[in-house]
C-alpha positions, 0 to 999 in steps of 0.5 A: 184888534176887532173887525171894526178897528181893522176896517177903520184903519184901512187905507183910502183906496179911492177918493169917492167914499161910495167907491171906496166902501164898495171896494172894501165890501168886495174885499170882505166878501172875497176873504169871507168866502175863502177857506181857512189856511191849512197848517201847512200853508200857515207854516209856509207863510211863517217861514217866508216872513222869518227868513234872515235878511239877504246880505248885499254883495260887497 
């Protein structure tokens, strides 16, 4: 998925288009400034999303 496709698929955060665009521009600046994940961080995230579903008590 390209950056343009990802940005087009974003939810509407605010009804005002200018405010919505400013919100997502701020998010983009924060993400772009963040350092990349380390291999350890990636492993922790993958493990969290691949846990078996907790069983409900009967």
